[in-house]
Biopython code that builds the backbone (N, CA, C, O; Angstrom):
import numpy as np
from Bio.PDB.StructureBuilder import StructureBuilder

atoms = [
    (1, "MET", "N", (46.053, -26.270, -50.032)),
    (1, "MET", "CA", (44.926, -26.570, -49.172)),
    (1, "MET", "C", (45.252, -26.297, -47.707)),
    (1, "MET", "O", (44.363, -25.954, -46.927)),
    (2, "THR", "N", (46.512, -26.445, -47.331)),
    (2, "THR", "CA", (46.864, -26.143, -45.946)),
    (2, "THR", "C", (46.637, -24.668, -45.662)),
    (2, "THR", "O", (46.149, -24.293, -44.596)),
    (3, "LEU", "N", (46.995, -23.846, -46.622)),
    (3, "LEU", "CA", (46.798, -22.407, -46.455)),
    (3, "LEU", "C", (45.321, -22.073, -46.324)),
    (3, "LEU", "O", (44.932, -21.315, -45.434)),
    (4, "LEU", "N", (44.495, -22.632, -47.200)),
    (4, "LEU", "CA", (43.054, -22.358, -47.137)),
    (4, "LEU", "C", (42.438, -22.849, -45.835)),
    (4, "LEU", "O", (41.611, -22.158, -45.240)),
    (5, "THR", "N", (42.834, -24.028, -45.393)),
    (5, "THR", "CA", (42.278, -24.601, -44.171)),
    (5, "THR", "C", (42.602, -23.723, -42.968)),
    (5, "THR", "O", (41.727, -23.431, -42.153)),
    (6, "THR", "N", (43.862, -23.302, -42.857)),
    (6, "THR", "CA", (44.228, -22.494, -41.701)),
    (6, "THR", "C", (43.680, -21.076, -41.797)),
    (6, "THR", "O", (43.379, -20.468, -40.770)),
    (7, "VAL", "N", (43.544, -20.535, -43.003)),
    (7, "VAL", "CA", (42.945, -19.199, -43.139)),
    (7, "VAL", "C", (41.477, -19.241, -42.737)),
    (7, "VAL", "O", (41.003, -18.337, -42.049)),
    (8, "PHE", "N", (40.751, -20.269, -43.151)),
    (8, "PHE", "CA", (39.352, -20.396, -42.731)),
    (8, "PHE", "C", (39.251, -20.540, -41.217)),
    (8, "PHE", "O", (38.397, -19.913, -40.590)),
    (9, "ALA", "N", (40.117, -21.362, -40.627)),
    (9, "ALA", "CA", (40.111, -21.522, -39.168)),
    (9, "ALA", "C", (40.441, -20.200, -38.482)),
    (9, "ALA", "O", (39.824, -19.855, -37.473)),
    (10, "ALA", "N", (41.402, -19.462, -39.018)),
    (10, "ALA", "CA", (41.780, -18.173, -38.433)),
    (10, "ALA", "C", (40.644, -17.166, -38.547)),
    (10, "ALA", "O", (40.384, -16.417, -37.605)),
    (11, "CYS", "N", (39.969, -17.140, -39.681)),
    (11, "CYS", "CA", (38.851, -16.200, -39.857)),
    (11, "CYS", "C", (37.691, -16.537, -38.924)),
    (11, "CYS", "O", (37.099, -15.642, -38.319)),
    (12, "ILE", "N", (37.372, -17.799, -38.807)),
    (12, "ILE", "CA", (36.286, -18.219, -37.908)),
    (12, "ILE", "C", (36.649, -17.894, -36.466)),
    (12, "ILE", "O", (35.821, -17.382, -35.713)),
    (13, "CYS", "N", (37.878, -18.188, -36.086)),
    (13, "CYS", "CA", (38.332, -17.920, -34.725)),
    (13, "CYS", "C", (38.337, -16.413, -34.434)),
    (13, "CYS", "O", (37.973, -15.991, -33.337)),
    (14, "THR", "N", (38.744, -15.617, -35.405)),
    (14, "THR", "CA", (38.756, -14.170, -35.227)),
    (14, "THR", "C", (37.341, -13.627, -35.086)),
    (14, "THR", "O", (37.103, -12.727, -34.281)),
    (15, "ALA", "N", (36.400, -14.161, -35.857)),
    (15, "ALA", "CA", (35.001, -13.742, -35.733)),
    (15, "ALA", "C", (34.451, -14.097, -34.352)),
    (15, "ALA", "O", (33.722, -13.309, -33.749)),
    (16, "ILE", "N", (34.799, -15.281, -33.856)),
    (16, "ILE", "CA", (34.366, -15.677, -32.515)),
    (16, "ILE", "C", (35.001, -14.767, -31.468)),
    (16, "ILE", "O", (34.339, -14.360, -30.514)),
    (17, "TRP", "N", (36.276, -14.450, -31.643)),
    (17, "TRP", "CA", (36.967, -13.552, -30.718)),
    (17, "TRP", "C", (36.307, -12.177, -30.708)),
    (17, "TRP", "O", (36.139, -11.567, -29.652)),
    (18, "TYR", "N", (35.940, -11.701, -31.879)),
    (18, "TYR", "CA", (35.343, -10.374, -31.997)),
    (18, "TYR", "C", (33.968, -10.309, -31.337)),
    (18, "TYR", "O", (33.632, -9.306, -30.707)),
    (19, "LYS", "N", (33.179, -11.358, -31.472)),
    (19, "LYS", "CA", (31.809, -11.372, -30.948)),
    (19, "LYS", "C", (31.729, -11.805, -29.479)),
    (19, "LYS", "O", (30.733, -11.522, -28.813)),
    (20, "SER", "N", (32.754, -12.480, -28.969)),
    (20, "SER", "CA", (32.690, -13.089, -27.640)),
    (20, "SER", "C", (32.885, -12.063, -26.531)),
    (20, "SER", "O", (33.715, -11.159, -26.635)),
    (21, "GLU", "N", (32.119, -12.218, -25.491)),
    (21, "GLU", "CA", (32.272, -11.371, -24.307)),
    (21, "GLU", "C", (33.437, -11.851, -23.438)),
    (21, "GLU", "O", (34.079, -11.047, -22.762)),
    (22, "ALA", "N", (33.707, -13.149, -23.455)),
    (22, "ALA", "CA", (34.740, -13.731, -22.592)),
    (22, "ALA", "C", (36.038, -13.976, -23.353)),
    (22, "ALA", "O", (36.727, -14.964, -23.097)),
    (23, "ARG", "N", (36.381, -13.086, -24.288)),
    (23, "ARG", "CA", (37.558, -13.308, -25.133)),
    (23, "ARG", "C", (38.844, -13.361, -24.338)),
    (23, "ARG", "O", (39.721, -14.169, -24.643)),
    (24, "THR", "N", (38.982, -12.515, -23.319)),
    (24, "THR", "CA", (40.219, -12.521, -22.532)),
    (24, "THR", "C", (40.237, -13.709, -21.586)),
    (24, "THR", "O", (41.267, -14.355, -21.395)),
    (25, "GLU", "N", (39.100, -13.980, -21.009)),
    (25, "GLU", "CA", (39.017, -15.057, -20.025)),
    (25, "GLU", "C", (39.284, -16.424, -20.659)),
    (25, "GLU", "O", (39.946, -17.270, -20.058)),
    (26, "MET", "N", (38.777, -16.635, -21.854)),
    (26, "MET", "CA", (38.921, -17.938, -22.501)),
    (26, "MET", "C", (40.143, -18.024, -23.412)),
    (26, "MET", "O", (40.331, -19.044, -24.076)),
    (27, "LYS", "N", (40.974, -16.992, -23.463)),
    (27, "LYS", "CA", (42.224, -16.991, -24.234)),
    (27, "LYS", "C", (41.991, -17.280, -25.721)),
    (27, "LYS", "O", (42.775, -17.993, -26.347)),
    (28, "ILE", "N", (40.927, -16.731, -26.273)),
    (28, "ILE", "CA", (40.622, -16.950, -27.685)),
    (28, "ILE", "C", (41.649, -16.254, -28.574)),
    (28, "ILE", "O", (41.922, -16.707, -29.685)),
    (29, "GLY", "N", (42.210, -15.164, -28.088)),
    (29, "GLY", "CA", (43.245, -14.463, -28.843)),
    (29, "GLY", "C", (44.462, -15.330, -29.111)),
    (29, "GLY", "O", (45.083, -15.229, -30.170)),
    (30, "THR", "N", (44.804, -16.185, -28.151)),
    (30, "THR", "CA", (45.926, -17.112, -28.325)),
    (30, "THR", "C", (45.651, -18.069, -29.475)),
    (30, "THR", "O", (46.533, -18.346, -30.289)),
    (31, "LEU", "N", (44.438, -18.566, -29.537)),
    (31, "LEU", "CA", (44.059, -19.465, -30.627)),
    (31, "LEU", "C", (44.110, -18.739, -31.967)),
    (31, "LEU", "O", (44.557, -19.304, -32.965)),
    (32, "CYS", "N", (43.657, -17.495, -31.990)),
    (32, "CYS", "CA", (43.717, -16.700, -33.225)),
    (32, "CYS", "C", (45.155, -16.509, -33.680)),
    (32, "CYS", "O", (45.460, -16.656, -34.863)),
    (33, "PHE", "N", (46.049, -16.178, -32.734)),
    (33, "PHE", "CA", (47.457, -15.983, -33.090)),
    (33, "PHE", "C", (48.076, -17.267, -33.647)),
    (33, "PHE", "O", (48.874, -17.212, -34.583)),
    (34, "MET", "N", (47.717, -18.409, -33.085)),
    (34, "MET", "CA", (48.256, -19.671, -33.602)),
    (34, "MET", "C", (47.800, -19.914, -35.038)),
    (34, "MET", "O", (48.601, -20.300, -35.890)),
    (35, "TYR", "N", (46.510, -19.688, -35.306)),
    (35, "TYR", "CA", (45.993, -19.933, -36.650)),
    (35, "TYR", "C", (46.510, -18.912, -37.650)),
    (35, "TYR", "O", (46.839, -19.271, -38.781)),
    (36, "TRP", "N", (46.588, -17.648, -37.258)),
    (36, "TRP", "CA", (47.129, -16.650, -38.181)),
    (36, "TRP", "C", (48.613, -16.881, -38.417)),
    (36, "TRP", "O", (49.106, -16.638, -39.518)),
    (37, "GLY", "N", (49.336, -17.347, -37.403)),
    (37, "GLY", "CA", (50.753, -17.680, -37.587)),
    (37, "GLY", "C", (50.937, -18.838, -38.554)),
    (37, "GLY", "O", (51.826, -18.810, -39.404)),
    (38, "ALA", "N", (50.084, -19.869, -38.421)),
    (38, "ALA", "CA", (50.156, -20.993, -39.352)),
    (38, "ALA", "C", (49.795, -20.546, -40.766)),
    (38, "ALA", "O", (50.399, -21.005, -41.736)),
    (39, "SER", "N", (48.820, -19.661, -40.887)),
    (39, "SER", "CA", (48.439, -19.145, -42.207)),
    (39, "SER", "C", (49.578, -18.368, -42.838)),
    (39, "SER", "O", (49.847, -18.510, -44.031)),
    (40, "LEU", "N", (50.242, -17.554, -42.050)),
    (40, "LEU", "CA", (51.383, -16.796, -42.557)),
    (40, "LEU", "C", (52.516, -17.725, -42.986)),
    (40, "LEU", "O", (53.160, -17.504, -44.012)),
    (41, "MET", "N", (52.750, -18.765, -42.189)),
    (41, "MET", "CA", (53.800, -19.734, -42.526)),
    (41, "MET", "C", (53.505, -20.401, -43.866)),
    (41, "MET", "O", (54.394, -20.514, -44.711)),
    (42, "TRP", "N", (52.255, -20.846, -44.068)),
    (42, "TRP", "CA", (51.937, -21.523, -45.321)),
    (42, "TRP", "C", (51.822, -20.551, -46.490)),
    (42, "TRP", "O", (51.985, -20.957, -47.640)),
    (43, "PHE", "N", (51.547, -19.292, -46.223)),
    (43, "PHE", "CA", (51.557, -18.297, -47.290)),
    (43, "PHE", "C", (52.982, -18.090, -47.812)),
    (43, "PHE", "O", (53.204, -18.022, -49.020)),
    (44, "VAL", "N", (53.933, -17.993, -46.896)),
    (44, "VAL", "CA", (55.341, -17.862, -47.296)),
    (44, "VAL", "C", (55.791, -19.120, -48.036)),
    (44, "VAL", "O", (56.521, -19.035, -49.024)),
    (45, "ASP", "N", (55.357, -20.284, -47.558)),
    (45, "ASP", "CA", (55.683, -21.544, -48.235)),
    (45, "ASP", "C", (55.110, -21.564, -49.650)),
    (45, "ASP", "O", (55.769, -22.022, -50.583)),
    (46, "ALA", "N", (53.881, -21.067, -49.810)),
    (46, "ALA", "CA", (53.264, -21.032, -51.138)),
    (46, "ALA", "C", (54.022, -20.089, -52.073)),
    (46, "ALA", "O", (54.166, -20.379, -53.261)),
    (47, "ILE", "N", (54.501, -18.976, -51.551)),
    (47, "ILE", "CA", (55.273, -18.044, -52.380)),
    (47, "ILE", "C", (56.540, -18.711, -52.894)),
    (47, "ILE", "O", (56.857, -18.619, -54.080)),
    (48, "PHE", "N", (57.263, -19.382, -52.005)),
    (48, "PHE", "CA", (58.507, -20.025, -52.421)),
    (48, "PHE", "C", (58.242, -21.223, -53.340)),
    (48, "PHE", "O", (59.017, -21.480, -54.262)),
    (49, "GLU", "N", (57.161, -21.947, -53.093)),
    (49, "GLU", "CA", (56.823, -23.065, -53.973)),
    (49, "GLU", "C", (56.426, -22.555, -55.356)),
    (49, "GLU", "O", (56.763, -23.180, -56.362)),
    (50, "TYR", "N", (55.718, -21.439, -55.420)),
    (50, "TYR", "CA", (55.364, -20.852, -56.710)),
    (50, "TYR", "C", (56.615, -20.387, -57.456)),
    (50, "TYR", "O", (56.711, -20.524, -58.676)),
    (51, "LYS", "N", (57.565, -19.838, -56.708)),
    (51, "LYS", "CA", (58.815, -19.409, -57.333)),
    (51, "LYS", "C", (59.563, -20.576, -57.960)),
    (51, "LYS", "O", (60.183, -20.434, -59.014)),
    (52, "GLU", "N", (59.498, -21.738, -57.300)),
    (52, "GLU", "CA", (60.190, -22.928, -57.814)),
    (52, "GLU", "C", (59.462, -23.557, -58.997)),
    (52, "GLU", "O", (60.081, -23.866, -60.015)),
    (53, "SER", "N", (58.151, -23.748, -58.865)),
    (53, "SER", "CA", (57.432, -24.532, -59.874)),
    (53, "SER", "C", (56.705, -23.702, -60.918)),
    (53, "SER", "O", (56.320, -24.239, -61.956)),
    (54, "GLY", "N", (56.507, -22.441, -60.687)),
    (54, "GLY", "CA", (55.840, -21.594, -61.674)),
    (54, "GLY", "C", (54.359, -21.899, -61.798)),
    (54, "GLY", "O", (53.663, -22.043, -60.793)),
    (55, "ALA", "N", (53.878, -21.999, -63.026)),
    (55, "ALA", "CA", (52.447, -22.192, -63.279)),
    (55, "ALA", "C", (51.957, -23.570, -62.832)),
    (55, "ALA", "O", (50.756, -23.752, -62.632)),
    (56, "GLU", "N", (52.852, -24.541, -62.670)),
    (56, "GLU", "CA", (52.452, -25.869, -62.190)),
    (56, "GLU", "C", (51.890, -25.814, -60.774)),
    (56, "GLU", "O", (51.174, -26.720, -60.346)),
    (57, "PHE", "N", (52.214, -24.764, -60.064)),
    (57, "PHE", "CA", (51.728, -24.601, -58.694)),
    (57, "PHE", "C", (50.200, -24.580, -58.649)),
    (57, "PHE", "O", (49.605, -25.021, -57.666)),
    (58, "PHE", "N", (49.567, -24.076, -59.695)),
    (58, "PHE", "CA", (48.114, -23.938, -59.719)),
    (58, "PHE", "C", (47.394, -25.174, -60.245)),
    (58, "PHE", "O", (46.167, -25.166, -60.339)),
    (59, "ASN", "N", (48.113, -26.227, -60.589)),
    (59, "ASN", "CA", (47.512, -27.479, -61.062)),
    (59, "ASN", "C", (48.004, -28.659, -60.241)),
    (59, "ASN", "O", (48.688, -29.531, -60.777)),
    (60, "PRO", "N", (47.674, -28.710, -58.949)),
    (60, "PRO", "CA", (48.151, -29.829, -58.140)),
    (60, "PRO", "C", (47.353, -31.102, -58.433)),
    (60, "PRO", "O", (46.212, -31.051, -58.894)),
    (61, "ALA", "N", (47.971, -32.214, -58.159)),
    (61, "ALA", "CA", (47.291, -33.502, -58.304)),
    (61, "ALA", "C", (46.246, -33.637, -57.189)),
    (61, "ALA", "O", (46.442, -33.118, -56.090)),
    (62, "PRO", "N", (45.139, -34.332, -57.471)),
    (62, "PRO", "CA", (44.101, -34.490, -56.443)),
    (62, "PRO", "C", (44.619, -35.145, -55.157)),
    (62, "PRO", "O", (44.203, -34.774, -54.060)),
    (63, "LEU", "N", (45.513, -36.103, -55.292)),
    (63, "LEU", "CA", (46.061, -36.752, -54.106)),
    (63, "LEU", "C", (46.895, -35.778, -53.278)),
    (63, "LEU", "O", (46.863, -35.824, -52.049)),
    (64, "ASP", "N", (47.638, -34.903, -53.942)),
    (64, "ASP", "CA", (48.411, -33.886, -53.230)),
    (64, "ASP", "C", (47.488, -32.904, -52.503)),
    (64, "ASP", "O", (47.783, -32.479, -51.386)),
    (65, "MET", "N", (46.385, -32.553, -53.135)),
    (65, "MET", "CA", (45.424, -31.654, -52.490)),
    (65, "MET", "C", (44.805, -32.304, -51.261)),
    (65, "MET", "O", (44.616, -31.648, -50.237)),
    (66, "LEU", "N", (44.490, -33.590, -51.360)),
    (66, "LEU", "CA", (43.916, -34.305, -50.223)),
    (66, "LEU", "C", (44.924, -34.398, -49.082)),
    (66, "LEU", "O", (44.569, -34.191, -47.921)),
    (67, "ASN", "N", (46.166, -34.703, -49.401)),
    (67, "ASN", "CA", (47.204, -34.760, -48.370)),
    (67, "ASN", "C", (47.399, -33.404, -47.707)),
    (67, "ASN", "O", (47.556, -33.327, -46.488)),
    (68, "ASP", "N", (47.389, -32.335, -48.500)),
    (68, "ASP", "CA", (47.531, -30.994, -47.942)),
    (68, "ASP", "C", (46.337, -30.623, -47.068)),
    (68, "ASP", "O", (46.495, -29.955, -46.047)),
    (69, "PHE", "N", (45.150, -31.055, -47.467)),
    (69, "PHE", "CA", (43.959, -30.789, -46.662)),
    (69, "PHE", "C", (44.051, -31.487, -45.316)),
    (69, "PHE", "O", (43.730, -30.899, -44.284)),
    (70, "PHE", "N", (44.494, -32.752, -45.324)),
    (70, "PHE", "CA", (44.655, -33.477, -44.058)),
    (70, "PHE", "C", (45.733, -32.845, -43.188)),
    (70, "PHE", "O", (45.602, -32.822, -41.964)),
    (71, "LEU", "N", (46.789, -32.335, -43.797)),
    (71, "LEU", "CA", (47.825, -31.645, -43.047)),
    (71, "LEU", "C", (47.266, -30.366, -42.428)),
    (71, "LEU", "O", (47.582, -30.046, -41.282)),
    (72, "GLY", "N", (46.445, -29.639, -43.170)),
    (72, "GLY", "CA", (45.816, -28.434, -42.630)),
    (72, "GLY", "C", (44.871, -28.750, -41.481)),
    (72, "GLY", "O", (44.855, -28.040, -40.475)),
    (73, "LEU", "N", (44.079, -29.814, -41.626)),
    (73, "LEU", "CA", (43.200, -30.229, -40.525)),
    (73, "LEU", "C", (44.001, -30.650, -39.307)),
    (73, "LEU", "O", (43.594, -30.391, -38.174)),
    (74, "SER", "N", (45.126, -31.291, -39.529)),
    (74, "SER", "CA", (45.986, -31.685, -38.414)),
    (74, "SER", "C", (46.542, -30.463, -37.689)),
    (74, "SER", "O", (46.639, -30.455, -36.462)),
    (75, "ALA", "N", (46.901, -29.443, -38.441)),
    (75, "ALA", "CA", (47.404, -28.207, -37.828)),
    (75, "ALA", "C", (46.303, -27.515, -37.026)),
    (75, "ALA", "O", (46.558, -27.003, -35.936)),
    (76, "VAL", "N", (45.098, -27.499, -37.552)),
    (76, "VAL", "CA", (43.978, -26.899, -36.834)),
    (76, "VAL", "C", (43.690, -27.694, -35.557)),
    (76, "VAL", "O", (43.457, -27.106, -34.501)),
    (77, "ALA", "N", (43.705, -29.008, -35.648)),
    (77, "ALA", "CA", (43.469, -29.846, -34.469)),
    (77, "ALA", "C", (44.571, -29.652, -33.429)),
    (77, "ALA", "O", (44.287, -29.580, -32.234)),
    (78, "LEU", "N", (45.816, -29.568, -33.873)),
    (78, "LEU", "CA", (46.918, -29.344, -32.937)),
    (78, "LEU", "C", (46.780, -27.992, -32.248)),
    (78, "LEU", "O", (47.056, -27.875, -31.054)),
    (79, "GLY", "N", (46.355, -26.970, -32.990)),
    (79, "GLY", "CA", (46.107, -25.667, -32.385)),
    (79, "GLY", "C", (45.029, -25.733, -31.317)),
    (79, "GLY", "O", (45.151, -25.113, -30.261)),
    (80, "LEU", "N", (43.975, -26.486, -31.595)),
    (80, "LEU", "CA", (42.909, -26.652, -30.592)),
    (80, "LEU", "C", (43.401, -27.389, -29.363)),
    (80, "LEU", "O", (43.028, -27.040, -28.243)),
    (81, "ILE", "N", (44.232, -28.404, -29.551)),
    (81, "ILE", "CA", (44.767, -29.158, -28.418)),
    (81, "ILE", "C", (45.660, -28.270, -27.556)),
    (81, "ILE", "O", (45.571, -28.307, -26.329)),
    (82, "ILE", "N", (46.513, -27.480, -28.185)),
    (82, "ILE", "CA", (47.374, -26.567, -27.434)),
    (82, "ILE", "C", (46.532, -25.539, -26.686)),
    (82, "ILE", "O", (46.815, -25.230, -25.528)),
    (83, "TRP", "N", (45.497, -25.006, -27.343)),
    (83, "TRP", "CA", (44.616, -24.040, -26.693)),
    (83, "TRP", "C", (43.900, -24.660, -25.497)),
    (83, "TRP", "O", (43.781, -24.024, -24.450)),
    (84, "LEU", "N", (43.422, -25.895, -25.643)),
    (84, "LEU", "CA", (42.769, -26.577, -24.522)),
    (84, "LEU", "C", (43.739, -26.825, -23.372)),
    (84, "LEU", "O", (43.365, -26.708, -22.205)),
    (85, "ALA", "N", (44.987, -27.166, -23.701)),
    (85, "ALA", "CA", (45.992, -27.357, -22.651)),
    (85, "ALA", "C", (46.233, -26.045, -21.904)),
    (85, "ALA", "O", (46.367, -26.042, -20.680)),
    (86, "ILE", "N", (46.287, -24.946, -22.630)),
    (86, "ILE", "CA", (46.457, -23.638, -21.984)),
    (86, "ILE", "C", (45.257, -23.343, -21.083)),
    (86, "ILE", "O", (45.423, -22.834, -19.974)),
    (87, "LEU", "N", (44.057, -23.661, -21.555)),
    (87, "LEU", "CA", (42.867, -23.433, -20.727)),
    (87, "LEU", "C", (42.886, -24.301, -19.471)),
    (87, "LEU", "O", (42.509, -23.833, -18.397)),
    (88, "PHE", "N", (43.314, -25.544, -19.587)),
    (88, "PHE", "CA", (43.382, -26.408, -18.407)),
    (88, "PHE", "C", (44.395, -25.903, -17.393)),
    (88, "PHE", "O", (44.164, -25.981, -16.187)),
    (89, "VAL", "N", (45.517, -25.386, -17.879)),
    (89, "VAL", "CA", (46.544, -24.880, -16.966)),
    (89, "VAL", "C", (46.089, -23.567, -16.327)),
    (89, "VAL", "O", (46.213, -23.403, -15.114)),
    (90, "LYS", "N", (45.572, -22.642, -17.111)),
    (90, "LYS", "CA", (45.131, -21.341, -16.589)),
    (90, "LYS", "C", (43.844, -21.459, -15.787)),
    (90, "LYS", "O", (43.666, -20.745, -14.800)),
    (91, "ASP", "N", (42.947, -22.346, -16.192)),
    (91, "ASP", "CA", (41.671, -22.611, -15.536)),
    (91, "ASP", "C", (40.921, -21.317, -15.201)),
    (91, "ASP", "O", (40.731, -21.002, -14.027)),
    (92, "PRO", "N", (40.491, -20.561, -16.232)),
    (92, "PRO", "CA", (39.905, -19.238, -15.985)),
    (92, "PRO", "C", (38.604, -19.253, -15.187)),
    (92, "PRO", "O", (38.320, -18.294, -14.470)),
    (93, "LYS", "N", (37.830, -20.287, -15.289)),
    (93, "LYS", "CA", (36.565, -20.336, -14.555)),
    (93, "LYS", "C", (36.646, -21.195, -13.296)),
    (93, "LYS", "O", (35.655, -21.334, -12.580)),
    (94, "GLY", "N", (37.808, -21.769, -13.019)),
    (94, "GLY", "CA", (37.996, -22.561, -11.811)),
    (94, "GLY", "C", (37.341, -23.927, -11.843)),
    (94, "GLY", "O", (37.146, -24.537, -10.792)),
    (95, "VAL", "N", (37.001, -24.417, -13.008)),
    (95, "VAL", "CA", (36.307, -25.700, -13.132)),
    (95, "VAL", "C", (37.222, -26.861, -12.768)),
    (95, "VAL", "O", (36.830, -27.745, -12.006)),
    (96, "VAL", "N", (38.437, -26.865, -13.306)),
    (96, "VAL", "CA", (39.370, -27.964, -13.042)),
    (96, "VAL", "C", (39.736, -27.994, -11.562)),
    (96, "VAL", "O", (39.804, -29.065, -10.958)),
    (97, "LYS", "N", (39.970, -26.831, -10.985)),
    (97, "LYS", "CA", (40.327, -26.740, -9.566)),
    (97, "LYS", "C", (39.201, -27.283, -8.685)),
    (97, "LYS", "O", (39.460, -28.010, -7.726)),
    (98, "SER", "N", (37.961, -26.935, -9.003)),
    (98, "SER", "CA", (36.847, -27.420, -8.195)),
    (98, "SER", "C", (36.658, -28.924, -8.326)),
    (98, "SER", "O", (36.303, -29.588, -7.353)),
    (99, "VAL", "N", (36.887, -29.463, -9.504)),
    (99, "VAL", "CA", (36.758, -30.905, -9.691)),
    (99, "VAL", "C", (37.870, -31.644, -8.954)),
    (99, "VAL", "O", (37.616, -32.671, -8.325)),
    (100, "LEU", "N", (39.085, -31.139, -9.022)),
    (100, "LEU", "CA", (40.202, -31.797, -8.350)),
    (100, "LEU", "C", (40.052, -31.772, -6.845)),
    (100, "LEU", "O", (40.303, -32.780, -6.185)),
    (101, "PHE", "N", (39.652, -30.648, -6.290)),
    (101, "PHE", "CA", (39.532, -30.548, -4.826)),
    (101, "PHE", "C", (38.286, -31.221, -4.296)),
    (101, "PHE", "O", (38.263, -31.652, -3.143)),
    (102, "ARG", "N", (37.249, -31.323, -5.111)),
    (102, "ARG", "CA", (36.038, -32.023, -4.682)),
    (102, "ARG", "C", (36.296, -33.518, -4.563)),
    (102, "ARG", "O", (35.781, -34.160, -3.648)),
    (103, "ASN", "N", (37.089, -34.084, -5.478)),
    (103, "ASN", "CA", (37.378, -35.510, -5.460)),
    (103, "ASN", "C", (38.443, -35.873, -4.442)),
    (103, "ASN", "O", (38.508, -37.029, -4.026)),
    (104, "SER", "N", (39.280, -34.933, -4.024)),
    (104, "SER", "CA", (40.362, -35.263, -3.103)),
    (104, "SER", "C", (39.914, -35.303, -1.655)),
    (104, "SER", "O", (40.643, -35.830, -0.814)),
    (105, "LYS", "N", (38.746, -34.769, -1.330)),
    (105, "LYS", "CA", (38.285, -34.743, 0.078)),
    (105, "LYS", "C", (37.554, -35.977, 0.464)),
    (105, "LYS", "O", (37.110, -36.101, 1.605)),
]
sb = StructureBuilder()
sb.init_structure("model")
sb.init_model(0)
sb.init_chain("A")
sb.init_seg("    ")
for serial, (resi, resn, name, xyz) in enumerate(atoms, 1):
    if name == "N":
        sb.init_residue(resn, " ", resi, " ")
    sb.init_atom(name, np.array(xyz, "f"), 0.0, 1.0, " ", f" {name:<3s}", serial, name[0])
structure = sb.get_structure()
């Protein structure tokens, strides 16, 4: 489920990156790279887990699937938090800078 969750997030993010006019300004590519990297990581993990467990890999317990889904959602949320932190630091539209300097005067 972690693999599916991050692949869906990566596909959605890539579609947004492809359609967006402000893709460079909003650093959407960075978010795509994070999600595709997580997807690749869990794909490699799935390969090695399949090698260990064989056909049992395709019959997980419902509780294990739920835990994996929550782990995937946590990875997606962490990616969003990191992306937002990058946006706050880079401040492409100058919003944070204007708010900080407006309140300091």
